[in-house]
N, C-alpha and C positions, 0 to 999 in steps of 0.2 A: 511819661516821666517828666517832672518839672525841672527846668534848667534855669537857675537864677542868673546865669551869664547872658541869656538872651534878653534883649531889650527891644521892645516894639518901636518901630520907626515913628517919629513924630509926624503927624499929618499936617500938611501945609494948609493954610486957610484957603478956601475956594476963591478963585479969581473970577469975578463976574464978567470980565472981558475975555476970558478963555474958558468957555464952557466945556465940560466933559460929557460926551455923548456916547451911548452904547447902542449899537445896531445888532439885533439878534437875527442871525441868518445871513449867509452870503450868497443867496440866490440872486436872480436878476433884480428883484425889487430892493433887496438889501444893498446891493452895489449902487443902484441908481440913487437911493436915498442918501447913502454915504457921500456920493459925488455931489449931490445937491447941497447937502449940509456943509461940505467942505468949501463950496463956492460961496455960500451965504455967510459962514463964519470961518474965514481962512486960518485964524489962529486957534481954532478949537481942537480939542483932543478927541478923535473919533476912534472907537474900538469896535471891531466887528467880531462877534462870537459865532462860531460855526461848529456843529457837532460832527460833521463829516470830515474826512481827511483832506478834501479838496474843495475849493469854492465853486460857485456858479450853479448849484442845485440841478434843476431839470435840464438845463442846457448841457451839462456834463454827463449826468447819470441817466437821463431819459425818464420815461414814465415807468413806474413800478409794474411788475407783472400782474399784480392783483387789481390794477386800475385800467384794464383794457378798453373800457368805454371812453377814456380820456385821450387815447391815442388817435 
C-alpha cells in the first residue's frame, strides 16, 4: 500500500575522504581485512555482513559434518 506521508531520506553526497567499505563474512579473513582497512583508513565506515547469528566462522562453529576430509 502506498503511503504519501513517507518521504525517502535525502542521500548525502559521498565524501572521498571517508570511504564506505563493506566486508562480506565475519570469519577470520573478514575480521582481519576489516582490521587492516580500519588501520589504513581510520575515518572510513566499515560494515561487516554475516549470515550466521555469531561471528568468527570456522573458529566458532568448526568444520561441517559433510566436510570430514578438512578436519
